[in-house]
N, C-alpha and C positions, 0 to 999 in steps of 0.2 A: 521383417521384425517378428519376434516370437512373443506375442502378448501373454500376459499372466493368466488370462482366462481365455482359452482357445475357442470358447463357444460364443465370443462376442466380437464385435467389429473393432479391430485394433485402432482405427482412427478415432474411436470414441472412448475406448476403455483401455488405454495404455497406462503404464506406470512411469514414474520418473526414470527408473532404470531402463525400461523399454526405449524411452526417447533417447537416452544416452547411447543406445546401441544402433541408432540409425545413421551414425556418422562414420567417416573414414578415419582410420588411425592417424594418418599424417596431417589432418586438418587441425587448425588452431581452434581450441574451445574457449579458453580464457586468456586474455592479455591484460596488461596494466602498464602504467607509465614506468619506463626505465627498468622493465623486468623481462626475463625470458618468458615466452608464451607457454601455456600448458596445452599440449596436444591432446586430442581425444583419447588416444591410446593410453597416455599417462593419466588422464582424468578418470577413465574407466577403472584402471588399476587402483587409483587413489580412492575412488568411491567404494570399491570392493573391500579394500583394506580398512577403510574407516568403518564400514558397517560391521566387519568382523571385530574390530577393536571395541565398538559399542556393545556388541553381543557378549564379548568376553567380560565386560564390566556390568552385565546384567541388564542391558538396555536393548529392547527389540521393537518389533512392529507395534505401532500405536502408543509407544511410550513417548511422553512429551519431553523434548530437549529444548530448553529456552536458550536462545543464542543472543548474546549481547556483545557485538563486535562493531568496530568502525567500518564504514563503507570501504570496499576494496575487493580484490580478487578472493581473499580467504572467506569473506562473508558470502560471496557467490558460490564458492565451491562447498562451503559447509552447508548452505541451503540445499544444494543438490545431494551431497553425500549423506547428510543426516536424514533428509527427506526420503532417500532411497530405501532406508531400512528402519526408520523410526518416524516420529512426527516432529517437524520443525516448528518452533515457536519463536520467531524473531521478535525482539523487543527494542524499542528506541533507546539507544545509549544515553540520551539526554535525560531520561527519567531520574527522579530523585528516589531516595531509599523508600519513602512512603509508597510511591507508585510501584516500585519493584516488589515490595511486600504484598501489595494487592494482586498484581498480575501473576507473580510466581505461585501464589497460593491458589488463586482462582483457576489457573490452568491445570492444577494437579501436576506441577512440574516434577519430573523424576530426577533430572540433573540440569545444571547450568553450565554453558560453555562460554568461557571468557578467554581473552588474550592472556598469554603467560605474563604474570606480574601485574595484571590490570588492577587498578585501585578503584574500579567502578563500585558505586554503592550497591550494585546488584550482588556483589560478593557478601557484604554484610547482611543483606536481606536474606540471601540463601542460607547463610550460617544460622541466622536467627530462626529460620523455618525448618532447619535440619535437612536442607537439600544439598546433595553432593555437588561439588564443583569440579569440572574438567577444564584443563587449560589447553589452549591451542598454541603450539610452538611452531614458529616459522623460521626459515633460513633464507635470507635474501638471495643466496646463490641458486636456490631452487626455483623451478618455474612458478609463475604467478598463480596463486591458489593452492599450492602444495602446503600441507601442514602435518604435524604429528600431534596426537592426543596424549596429554600427560595427566596423570592422576588415576585414582582408583575407581572413581564413579560410585554409584550406589552399591555395586557388588551383587552377589547372588547369582543364581542360575537363570539364564534367559530361555524362557519357554517358547518365545516367538522370534526365533532367530531367522536370518536370511533376508532376502529382498522382500519388500512390501508387495501386497496384492492390490488390484485396482480399486477395491472398496475400502482399503485401509485409509486412515487419515494421514495425508502428506504434510499438510500445513494447517496451523491453527492460529487465528488472529482475533483480536478484540475489535469491535466496532463501537464507537460511542453513540449513545442514544440520548433521549431526553430524560431518562431515568438516571438515578445516581449510580447505577451499576452498569458498566459497559457490557455489551452482549458478546458471548463467545461464538465465533464463526469457525466451525470445523470444515475443512475442504479436503475431500478425498482425492486420491490419485486420479480417479475418473474426472472430478471437477477441474483440477488444475491442468491436466493433460489435454482435456477437451478445450479449455480456454486457451492454452498455448497454441493449439492447432487452429483454433478460430482466428487468433491474431495472426498466425503465420499465413493462413489463407487470405485474410483481408489485406495484408501487406505484400503478398506475393513473395515471401522470403524464400531464399534458396541457400545452398551451401556457400555461395559467393558473398553473402551479406555479412556485414559486421555492424553491431550496435555499439555506439558510444554511450555508455551508461553514466548519467549524472544524478540519477534518482536514488534516494535512500533505499537500502535493501531490507529494511524492516517494514516496508510499505508494499502493498499488493501491486502497485504500478511497476516499480523496479523489478520485483521478483518475477512477474509474469511477462510484461511487454519487453523488458530489456534483458532478461536472463533465460527463462524457460522457453520462451517462444523461439529465439534464435537457436537454442540448443535442440529444439524439437526437429530441426531440419539439418543439423550439422553445421550451422553457421557459428559465428563467434561473437563474444561480448568483450568489449574493452572496458575494464572496471576502473573508474576513477575513485579518489578518496571522498567524493561527494561534490556537489555543485560548487564551482568557484568561477565566477565570471572572468576573473583576471587570468585564469589558467585555461579556460575553455578552448581558446583557439590554438594554444600550444598542444593540447590533447588532441584536437581535431587534426592538426598537422602530423602528430605522431601516429595516431590510430588509423587514419585514412578510412573512416567508417563509411558505410552506405546510408546510414540514418542515425538519428538520435531521437529519443522520446523524453518529454519533460512536461512540467506544468507551466501555465502561462507566465507566471512571474519569472521563471528561468528564461523563457524565450525573450521576454522584455529586457532582461539584463544582458542577454547575448546581443540583442539588437543595438543596445546602447554602446557597445564596443565594436560593432561590426565594421564601421567606416575605417577604423584604425587597423583592421585585419583583412583588408580586401584581398591582399596577395594570398593569404592562406585559404580564404574562401574560394578563390579562383583555381587554386592548385589542388583543392580537395572537393571535387564534385560529389554531392550527396545524391541519392536516388529519391528521397523524400524526407520530410520531417513530420513527426507525430506529436500530438498534444493531447493530454488527458488529465483527469483528476480535478479540474476546475474549468469554468467557462472560459473559452478563448475569445477575446474580443475580435470581431471581424477585421478591425483596423490592424491588429497585431498579425493576424493570419495573412492579410494582404501584404504587409511590410516584410514578413518572413519570406513569402514567395518571391517578392521583388528582389530582396537582398541576396537570397541563396539560389534563386532561379530554379526552384524545385517545388512540386506540390506539397502542401501542408494539409494533413488530415487530422481532424479532431475526433476523439473517441469518447464515449460516455461509458463510465465504468463504476463498479463498486465492489467492496470486499465480498459481499454475499454471492456475487456472480463470478468469483475468482477473476475479477477485473472486467474485461471488455463485454459490453452489451450491444452497443451500436458504434458505427464509425463512418465517417465520410469516406467514400471509396476513392481509390487512386484513378487517374486517367486510364482509359478514355471516358469513364463514368463521371457524372457531374459531382463536384464538391459544392455544397451550398453553405456559404459562410453564415454563421448565426444558428445553424442547426448542428446536431451531433450525428448527422448521417442516418444510415439505414441499419436495420438489424444485421449484426455481424457475428452470428453464431446462434444465440438463443432466439426463440420467438419473442417478439415485443408487441405489446398491445396497449390500448388506453382503456381504462376501466372506471366506472363510476363507483360510488360508495356502496351500492347494492350488489356489486359484482357483475354488472352487465358490461359487455365489451361495446365500446362506442365506435361510431363511424368516423371516417376521415374528417379532419378539421374540427373535431370535437375536443374540448379541453377536459382532462380527467387525470387520474393517477396512472403513471407509467408502471406496467407490470411485465414480468418476464417469465419464461419457462424454458428449461433446457438442461442438458447434462453438465453444463458448467456451473449450475446454480446449487448452492449448498442445500442439503436435505433439511436443514433447520438449525436454529440456534441450540447450543448445548445447555441442558438443564434449565430451559426457559419455555415451558409450554404456553404460558400466557403470551409471550412475544411471538411465538410461532402461530398461535391462533389468530393474532392480529395481522401477521405478515403474509400468510398464505390463504388464498381463496381458490378453491377448486384446482389446486396444483400450481396456481400462478403466484409468483412472489411479488408482493406490493413493495415498490421501491421507496415509497414515501415522497417521491418527486412528482410534481405536476407538469403535464406537458400536452402537446398536440402533435398529431402525425398527419402529414398531408397525404393526398391520394397516391403519390409516388413512393410513400413509405419513409420519407425524411422526417426525423423527429426533432422537435424544438422543445427545450425545457423552459417552462414559463415560471416556475417557482418551486419552493420546497415546502412540503407539508410537515416535515419534521423540524424540530428546533435545533438540530445539530448546527454548530458554527463551523463553516468551511473556510479555514484560514489558509489560502494558497494550496489547497489539497489536503491539509492536515485537518482531520475531523475531531472536534472538541465537544465533549459533553458539558453543557453549561451547569448542570446539576453538580458535577464533580467540582467545578470551580466554586459554586455556592458553598459546598460542604467544607472546603478548605478555609474559605474566608470567614465562615461562621465560627470557626475556632478562635478567631481573634477576640480577645476579651472585650473590646469596645464595640463590637458589631452586634446589633439587635436583629437586623434583617438585611438580606442581600439577594439580588437576582442578577445573574450574568446573562448577557444577550449579545447578539451580533450587531455590529454597525458596519456600514459600507466602507470599503477601502479601495482606492483607485487601482492598486497593483495586486493586492492579495485577494480581492473579491470581498472578503469579510475580515473583520478584526474583532477581538474580544473586548467587551466593555462590561462594566458592572455598576449597578446602582445600589447604594447602601444607606441604611438608617443606623445611627449610633445609639448606644444605650444612654439613657438619661444621665447627665452628669459626667459622661466620659468623652474623651477627645481622641481623635486619630486623623491624620492627614491621608489623602489619597496615596502619597508616596510611601507612607508607613505601611499602609494596607497592601500595596503592591509588593513591597519588600517581604512582608509576612507570607504572602502567597508564593513568592518566588522561592522560598525555602522549602516548599512542599510540592510544587508543580513544575513541570518542564517549562522552559522559557516561553515556548509558543502558546502555552495555555494561560499565561499570566495576563490579566486585563491591562491593556495599554491606557485605558482611561477609566477612572473610577469617580462617580458622582456621589457626593454626600448630600442626601435629601432629607427633608423633614418627613416625607411619606412617599412611598413608591406607588405609582398608579396601579390600580387593581381592576379586575374585570367585574362584571355584574354580580358574580357569585362570591366576590371577595378574594378570589385567587390572584396571586401574582401572575402576570402574563408577559412572556418574553416576546411573543410575536407582536410587532408594531410598537414595541417599547422605544426603539431608537427614534422613530418618528415622533412619538409623544414627547420625548425629551429634547427634541430639536437636534438630533445627531444624524439625521438622514435627510 
């Protein structure tokens, strides 16, 4: 490999383009249901031509390209192609116009990439913000992932043309916090390539592996563990339109993968249909199964191993770490159910509030340090001051590490609602519901859910003399929030419980209201 910075270790400071050049021309890079595969030779040519097409339209290194596409091979190839020469900013296609207005503006988006003819509300949001729109044109007769860019883009001269360097920003995502404003997480090529290689080493990936991807590709999990990691060793990814338990086993049969990676709720849905698909399972031996983005119940891990006859490894990950931080190792090493394994790339430690690193078996905040970790949130010095201590990133999660280095997460210090791996800012939900004319006060909070881990609920106080039902409030919120953010339960109260200082408190509210 010819790294972008010859003075550094290529295993740690590669770029997306460097990773794409580690593979053999004839090997499959991207595949999809009922489509011809995209070989690495074709993918590399496609990436080169896409970067040139962006440059011609005035888009170059570190320019933000928001991508709003359905899951599938074109989403995977656009992530790679745009990221190789600009900055990829994938957004959830389920967002409403209000959300697109916020994210497109907050990111400083230079152009928006949509499917040709798409009626996504992102188009209206971009037009309102004066952001140019490029369309992605596809031809079903072409290999999976091939596309042509249509449109003028922002125009102008590109002063930063060509392939990105290792310290350029490859990927930019938002992470929801307990404040009303989600934080921007810029991830450099160094960050994402280091993470991809960490995952590759943890899983022992080779050119012979193939990942069946059912994860959304606007999420760090699917982008890193299912796409960039296999690409980093010249393996392949089979891109589905998104998770569908009814189609999973047909895809398994067609793809013949060596592994798949998913969140626990997906694993549970797969297990529910496994007995009816025993023949496919037997005919399609996997090498392992991976789980991440939410806690995997030990019972589910045990059932997966029994049904598929392969080891199941659980990883602990987050956006700020470009995904993976720890992982249960594959055999012959021990997998400890209920833990998230050992450090799998970055350094991992347990720290107290004062910044002191604690001994084994001590409970404290999980902290990490490594080349996969973001250098800091964008335009948010206050958040950075809180998140970093002596170069260590504070995850906001509470945990304990045993003497062998296995980490157990015991709780979350942050108020983020984790709904099946989707992170939701409760303050964002508050602000939308507060726009309802009948609402005087509202607080969104997490309630336990047997499959998703957590679900969104809200407690509200109505204005005197006004009326609104929980269903009416939910419908109001659904007009401005993606479906997964809308509270599934809304309680109308005379008064919301408060803390000793008079502040509304989310932590413990579910228990106080008898919902946990």
